[in-house]
Steps between C-alpha positions, in 0.01 A plus 500: 500500500165425336512438130136571449308831480181547694410838353498844651274598788359847565778608736764414236400790266641852497377812318706554186620138493559379146460130416638340184284190459656171402451276194457681166225347286496465124143519366409243232220412264418225755402771748262645245347158439450429871358845562245444224416157648452641852298809408228545235700778330441587133649849446621508142824697559627220724360212295629568154841601368335622179250719687787643713710571191205676334481713817864609467663251737772260395295203621248410764617580857391298799197629690577806713377322814715199422800737510368639827480152651861420399625819665277450804608134540865599526417728798315246711794321677630835632176695548202271564619149583371557852199699400165484665349655183591720208283812540515732202681678210546850369700701247546201271632590153578265216808654332585264215364174349654171604559251223579129509878476537530802732661439839344680793655605832337682791606746769299652788543798727335514842297825507285452810458301821220499750467255790148372572345575840509131600881501452475163330557641151542817304445647154804525269480740202734439208553639151605222261651535152544238236771535234587308188837359391608847371435657841198690368206517746187318375271583791494654846240498774452552874336241718437448868492167682431390857804305628533305822749596771758245606480632860189693600703684763766620254531875492433672168539854376239772468229433241563633149206478259577622149265736320404324178316651206133396466550459127772507234476820296430456131818699424699231685369210290763347272396390153692193366755613243365470147139428599269627226130417493431695179410180320353319804270217392197505733360188336807294582522656847157365582280805565402821323493720813736794468637754749211740425242232577590492869363765740641602837284334765399213276499159663556182302400154619743260335248218532736198514600325820777262597524271805854478628645159568778415750735346242466785255579783742797310642634431146455870411680618815788257440524621139600845635738348756292655777601311813269661759411231757135588526439396139634146535526391864161414648657525851606867446157637591289425808206396280711241315414648158736603219457870418480567127766735366325834442668539163324185386166670562617823329600308187171312504309832517705649222432194280133505575484868404561408135124470464426870490853635496663302220661817361653604834807363334766568763527551874696823537468566874372369831344806658419343832378163613421312817432136574165566660432142599693174504439244226507123534463196275136449414423872481346623176646816344298748296607848391351837420664823396419863560643769273647748743662739258620531140817643353549564130876447495570507126284503194562135402483365858247569766492307822190419694602518864299246690488335836396140528320387821472136585 
């Protein structure tokens, strides 16, 4: 009997299957330091305990997308170890801040399966949830990933494609407990632009650019314990190139958005997203945002809903 695990292939999944992912992960201040080193992030809420306390939180949480990467990384060995590519996300909601010292676990439910016409692979849809050490959910999201088949001739069931919402409704956004921006210091935050300064349809060029290096993206992907072969093994793709983890690009775009969106203090949802093109070492990332909608959730807190394109 083999002692090693080669990952799941498309024909191994079943609709309704629930997967409890291995290896809980305790988040530390070291994760925050490495995240700041890897991405040019400067958002005040995640940089300063004093700023966070002045905003009603007990201390500074880790970046929302860092929490996303931790949860995502746990799912990879069971969901996307044999992936051709991760394709997209929907219905992502950040439900509670994650603080250094919190221990995160992940579970996933298979909500859709669709074999590709070439019968070499298929698309697996899952809904993943991350929980802290108290069992409280900290985030949930759906994603779909193209996964290889072990045997192209293997029979699979009828296609099931879930209907996913195009956007998370404002009423479903969850404000962090205690968050209060009544005394928000725009000077310390880095920009004076407030909720009312942004108009639906406005596009913001975030100006700055970053060229991605091979060592950096591999370090970042290992940081999240993401083991997908295409990110590390140059023989895993016909072109002999390591594919950069899409979350690395997402975090880079979020960090670059500080210049123009410094007061978009928290990521509350992932409405929808797709990895439109692959990214490789040597590529240069820039970012722009378009204000798609605005929701005045409470008087002391208004969120600019934006979509960053890279």
